[in-house]
C-alpha positions as CSV (number, residue, x, y, z in Angstrom):
1,M,15.2,-35.6,-0.8
2,S,12.3,-36.5,-3.0
3,S,12.3,-35.8,-6.6
4,A,8.8,-34.3,-6.8
5,T,8.8,-31.1,-8.7
6,V,6.6,-28.4,-9.7
7,T,6.0,-27.4,-13.2
8,A,9.0,-27.6,-15.2
9,P,10.2,-24.5,-17.2
10,R,9.1,-24.5,-20.7
11,F,12.6,-25.3,-22.2
12,G,13.8,-27.8,-19.5
13,N,17.1,-27.7,-18.5
14,W,19.2,-28.3,-21.4
15,P,20.0,-24.5,-22.3
16,R,21.9,-24.6,-18.8
17,F,24.4,-27.0,-20.1
18,L,25.8,-24.6,-22.5
19,L,28.7,-23.6,-20.5
20,F,29.1,-27.0,-19.2
21,P,29.8,-29.3,-20.8
22,L,29.5,-27.7,-24.3
23,I,31.6,-24.5,-24.1
24,A,33.9,-26.3,-21.6
25,V,34.8,-28.9,-24.0
26,I,35.2,-26.5,-26.9
27,G,37.2,-24.2,-24.8
28,Y,39.6,-26.9,-23.9
29,A,40.6,-27.2,-27.6
30,G,41.2,-23.5,-27.6
31,L,43.4,-23.6,-24.5
32,V,45.5,-26.6,-25.7
33,W,46.0,-24.6,-29.0
34,E,47.1,-21.4,-27.3
35,V,49.3,-23.2,-24.8
36,E,51.1,-25.2,-27.6
37,Q,51.6,-22.0,-29.4
38,H,53.0,-20.4,-26.0
39,S,50.3,-17.6,-26.2
40,L,50.1,-17.5,-22.4
41,W,48.1,-14.5,-22.1
42,I,45.4,-15.8,-24.3
43,A,45.7,-19.1,-22.6
44,A,44.9,-17.2,-19.5
45,G,41.8,-15.9,-20.8
46,W,40.5,-19.5,-21.6
47,V,41.6,-20.5,-18.1
48,A,39.1,-17.8,-16.6
49,I,36.2,-18.9,-19.0
50,L,37.0,-22.7,-18.4
51,S,37.0,-22.1,-14.5
52,Y,33.7,-20.5,-14.7
53,C,32.2,-23.2,-16.9
54,W,33.6,-26.0,-14.5
55,F,32.2,-23.9,-11.5
56,C,28.7,-24.4,-13.2
57,L,29.1,-28.0,-13.0
58,A,28.2,-27.7,-9.3
59,G,24.9,-26.5,-10.2
60,S,23.9,-29.5,-12.1
61,F,25.4,-31.7,-9.7
62,H,23.3,-30.1,-7.1
63,E,20.2,-30.6,-9.2
64,A,21.0,-34.1,-9.8
65,A,21.4,-34.8,-6.0
66,H,17.8,-33.5,-5.5
67,G,16.6,-35.7,-8.4
68,S,15.4,-32.8,-10.5
69,L,18.1,-32.6,-13.2
70,F,16.5,-34.8,-15.6
71,R,13.0,-36.4,-15.4
72,N,14.5,-39.9,-16.1
73,H,15.7,-41.3,-13.0
74,F,18.3,-43.4,-14.6
75,I,19.9,-40.6,-16.5
76,N,19.9,-38.4,-13.4
77,E,21.7,-41.0,-11.3
78,A,24.2,-41.7,-14.2
79,Y,25.1,-38.0,-14.5
80,G,25.6,-37.6,-10.8
81,Q,27.7,-40.7,-10.8
82,T,29.9,-39.5,-13.5
83,V,30.3,-36.1,-12.1
84,G,31.1,-37.4,-8.6
85,V,34.0,-39.6,-10.1
86,L,35.3,-36.5,-11.9
87,I,35.5,-34.3,-8.9
88,L,36.3,-36.8,-6.2
89,I,32.9,-36.5,-4.6
90,P,31.1,-39.7,-4.7
91,F,27.4,-38.8,-5.7
92,S,26.0,-40.8,-2.8
93,T,28.3,-39.0,-0.4
94,F,27.4,-35.7,-1.6
95,R,23.7,-36.5,-1.6
96,A,23.7,-37.7,2.0
97,T,25.8,-34.9,3.1
98,H,23.4,-32.4,1.2
99,R,20.3,-34.1,2.8
100,M,21.7,-33.4,6.3
101,H,22.6,-29.9,5.2
102,H,18.8,-29.4,4.4
103,A,17.4,-31.1,7.5
104,Y,19.9,-29.4,10.0
105,M,20.9,-26.3,8.2
106,N,23.4,-24.1,10.0
107,T,23.5,-26.5,13.1
108,P,26.1,-28.8,14.3
109,K,24.6,-31.7,12.1
110,D,25.1,-29.6,8.9
111,Y,28.2,-31.6,7.7
112,E,28.2,-29.6,4.6
113,L,29.1,-26.5,6.4
114,W,31.8,-28.0,8.9
115,P,33.8,-26.5,10.5
116,Y,31.5,-23.3,10.5
117,S,28.6,-25.1,11.9
118,D,30.8,-26.6,14.9
119,P,30.5,-24.7,18.0
120,N,33.4,-26.7,19.4
121,A,35.7,-25.5,16.7
122,S,37.7,-22.6,18.0
123,L,37.4,-19.2,16.4
124,G,41.1,-19.5,15.4
125,F,40.6,-22.8,13.8
126,R,37.7,-21.5,11.7
127,R,39.4,-18.6,10.6
128,A,42.6,-20.5,9.4
129,F,40.2,-23.1,7.7
130,V,38.6,-20.2,5.9
131,W,41.8,-19.7,3.8
132,L,42.4,-23.4,3.4
133,D,38.9,-23.9,2.2
134,L,39.2,-21.1,-0.2
135,F,42.5,-21.8,-1.9
136,F,42.5,-25.6,-1.6
137,G,39.0,-26.4,-2.1
138,V,40.0,-29.0,-4.6
139,F,41.0,-30.9,-1.5
140,T,38.9,-29.7,1.2
141,A,35.6,-30.2,-0.6
142,P,36.1,-34.0,-1.0
143,F,37.2,-34.2,2.6
144,I,34.1,-32.2,4.1
145,Y,31.6,-34.4,2.1
146,G,33.5,-37.5,2.9
147,R,33.2,-36.8,6.6
148,I,29.8,-38.2,6.6
149,S,31.2,-41.7,5.7
150,F,32.9,-42.0,9.0
151,T,31.1,-39.9,11.3
152,K,29.1,-42.0,13.9
153,T,26.1,-39.4,14.2
154,A,25.5,-39.4,10.4
155,R,22.2,-40.9,9.4
156,L,23.1,-43.0,6.4
157,T,20.3,-44.9,4.5
158,P,21.1,-48.7,3.8
159,A,21.6,-47.8,0.1
160,E,24.1,-45.3,1.1
161,K,25.9,-47.5,3.3
162,K,26.0,-50.0,0.4
163,W,27.0,-47.6,-2.5
164,I,29.4,-45.2,-0.8
165,P,32.4,-47.6,-0.4
166,R,31.7,-48.9,-3.9
167,E,31.8,-45.4,-5.5
168,Y,35.1,-44.5,-3.6
169,A,36.5,-47.8,-5.0
170,F,35.6,-46.8,-8.5
171,T,36.7,-43.4,-8.2
172,A,40.0,-44.4,-6.9
173,L,40.3,-47.1,-9.9
174,F,39.4,-44.7,-12.4
175,W,42.1,-42.0,-11.2
176,T,44.7,-44.5,-10.6
177,S,44.0,-45.7,-14.3
178,V,44.2,-42.1,-15.5
179,I,47.7,-41.7,-13.6
180,I,49.0,-45.0,-15.1
181,A,47.9,-44.1,-18.4
182,V,49.6,-40.8,-18.4
183,G,52.8,-42.4,-17.0
184,L,52.9,-45.0,-19.8
185,L,52.4,-42.1,-22.5
186,I,55.6,-40.2,-20.9
187,H,57.4,-43.6,-20.4
188,Y,57.1,-44.5,-24.1
189,G,57.5,-41.0,-25.6
190,Y,54.1,-40.1,-26.8
191,Y,53.9,-37.2,-24.5
192,Q,56.5,-34.9,-23.2
193,P,55.1,-32.7,-20.3
194,E,56.1,-29.0,-20.2
195,L,55.7,-26.5,-17.4
196,S,53.3,-24.6,-19.6
197,H,50.8,-27.6,-19.7
198,T,50.1,-26.7,-16.0
199,F,47.5,-24.2,-17.6
200,L,45.3,-27.2,-18.5
201,L,44.9,-28.2,-14.8
202,L,44.3,-24.6,-13.7
203,P,40.4,-24.7,-14.3
204,L,40.1,-27.6,-12.2
205,I,41.9,-25.9,-9.3
206,I,40.3,-22.5,-9.7
207,S,36.7,-23.6,-10.1
208,P,36.5,-25.1,-6.6
209,M,37.7,-21.8,-5.2
210,I,34.9,-20.1,-6.9
211,N,32.5,-22.8,-5.5
212,T,33.9,-22.2,-1.9
213,L,33.0,-18.5,-2.4
214,R,29.6,-19.5,-3.4
215,K,29.3,-21.4,-0.3
216,F,30.4,-18.6,1.9
217,T,28.2,-16.0,0.3
218,E,25.3,-18.3,0.8
219,H,25.8,-19.2,4.5
220,V,28.8,-18.2,6.5
221,G,28.2,-15.2,8.8
222,M,24.3,-16.1,8.9
223,E,23.4,-16.5,12.5
224,S,19.9,-18.1,12.1
225,T,19.1,-21.6,11.5
226,D,15.7,-20.5,9.7
227,P,15.8,-22.0,6.2
228,V,15.2,-18.5,4.6
229,Q,16.8,-16.1,7.3
230,G,20.0,-18.3,7.6
231,T,20.8,-17.9,3.9
232,R,21.7,-15.1,1.5
233,T,19.6,-15.0,-1.6
234,V,20.9,-13.3,-4.6
235,C,18.0,-12.2,-7.2
236,G,18.4,-9.3,-9.2
237,K,17.4,-7.8,-12.7
238,H,20.8,-7.0,-14.1
239,W,21.4,-9.2,-17.1
240,L,24.7,-10.4,-15.8
241,T,23.3,-11.4,-12.3
242,T,20.5,-13.1,-14.1
243,A,22.8,-15.2,-16.6
244,C,25.2,-16.1,-13.8
245,S,22.1,-17.5,-11.9
246,Y,20.7,-19.3,-14.9
247,F,23.7,-21.1,-15.7
248,L,24.3,-22.3,-12.2
249,F,20.7,-23.7,-12.2
250,D,19.4,-20.7,-9.9
251,I,21.1,-22.1,-6.8
252,S,21.9,-18.5,-5.8
253,V,18.1,-18.1,-5.0
254,H,19.1,-19.9,-1.8
255,G,16.5,-19.0,0.7
256,P,13.5,-20.3,-1.3
257,H,15.6,-23.5,-2.4
258,H,15.8,-24.2,1.4
259,R,12.3,-23.4,2.0
260,Y,11.3,-25.5,-1.1
261,P,13.9,-28.1,-1.7
262,K,11.7,-30.1,-4.1
263,V,11.1,-27.1,-6.4
264,R,13.4,-27.0,-9.5
265,G,15.9,-24.2,-9.8
266,G,14.0,-22.5,-12.7
267,N,10.9,-21.9,-10.5
268,L,12.7,-20.6,-7.3
269,K,12.4,-16.9,-8.3
270,S,8.6,-17.2,-8.5
271,K,8.7,-18.8,-5.2
272,L,10.7,-15.9,-3.8
273,K,8.0,-13.5,-5.1
274,E,5.2,-15.5,-3.4
275,M,7.1,-15.4,-0.1
276,Q,7.5,-11.4,-0.4
277,Q,3.8,-11.0,-1.5
278,K,2.5,-13.4,1.3
279,D,4.7,-11.6,4.1
280,P,5.9,-8.2,3.2
281,A,7.2,-7.3,6.5
282,R,9.5,-10.2,6.6
283,D,13.0,-9.1,6.0
284,I,14.4,-11.9,3.8
285,P,18.0,-11.5,3.2
286,V,17.9,-10.9,-0.5
287,F,20.7,-9.2,-2.6
288,S,20.3,-7.6,-5.9
289,S,23.8,-9.0,-7.2
290,Y,26.6,-11.4,-6.3
291,Y,28.8,-8.5,-5.6
292,Q,26.5,-7.2,-2.9
293,A,26.0,-10.5,-1.3
294,L,29.9,-10.9,-1.4
295,M,30.6,-7.7,0.0
296,H,28.4,-8.5,3.1
297,T,30.2,-11.7,3.4
298,L,33.8,-11.0,3.3
299,P,34.0,-9.0,6.8
300,L,32.2,-11.9,8.4
301,L,34.8,-14.5,7.3
302,W,37.0,-12.9,9.9
303,T,34.7,-11.6,12.5
304,N,32.1,-14.4,12.6
305,P,33.4,-17.4,10.3
306,A,30.5,-19.6,11.4
307,V,26.7,-20.3,10.9
308,G,23.6,-20.5,13.1
309,T,25.4,-18.8,16.0
310,E,22.2,-17.7,17.6
311,K,21.9,-21.2,19.3
312,W,25.4,-21.4,20.1
313,P,26.7,-20.8,23.9
314,D,27.5,-17.2,24.5
315,K,31.2,-18.1,25.0
316,A,31.3,-19.7,21.6
317,A,29.6,-17.0,19.3
318,P,31.8,-14.1,18.4
319,A,30.3,-10.7,18.1
320,A,29.0,-10.1,14.4
321,S,27.7,-7.5,12.3
322,S,24.0,-7.7,11.4
323,T,23.5,-10.6,8.9
324,T,20.0,-9.1,7.3
325,G,20.6,-8.4,3.5
326,T,19.5,-5.5,1.8
327,G,18.8,-4.6,-1.9
328,V,15.5,-6.6,-2.3
329,P,14.5,-6.5,-5.8
330,A,11.0,-5.0,-6.5
């Protein structure tokens, strides 16, 4: 994907980093303190806050994959590589999978939405995978993005073929070093693990669950393969919806993002308005809040846990309710 952009927002992207890493780092100090004081209810509050902060990391990682997070290419790449190591998804792997997602959205070649994009996956399997994907996203996400590395039909660039193995090797080396370091601290008595310390890991487990819900809300159950009609766009005027979208780099304005993948997140809402003004009769699936989009999605996780079924063989596509959104903001 090209890093070409339209005019950047006046203040750039830096305020969007307030939740991650700024508040995330500060919040961990508060979480550690409360855990050590055994104030578990207060610690639970910190876990909720930090989980959302880590979730917002997905927005910046996604922008970096499009080459639009930072104007400096080296910084953009370094950020993506660093985050990829932390979340067990090498940056080149994510970028290659996401490129296929944009090129073949909601089709069998959309590796990012597997198995929901696979007509050969049974309804029972897709229903079961919804739950696995939701509660164990910390494991399923690296697997889903990693599939492109060993799928014969994947179109990897020479650079990706070169860097993906290296990035996996470095990721394995980094986390092996972390595990060994913690083991040595325990062995020599510098650290004594307690059950309450599992609170420190919870944000890293919960945030992928939130990210899976985001993925479901954007695509699952949408029958179209059109870049706009095959996505749910969230764009409302309520301050909470606006704030949540802002700190996630406006990835929720998803239809326009797929229509204009080169446009920076901060400019997607204006693109949505242009689309609505240019073709007022077009029923773009826009929801005025995340709640509305989620309520539209949840039944389809059972009745139609799939994408792009308008092009599936009749025997493979289960009956589903309408996938056209409501609540288009004025």
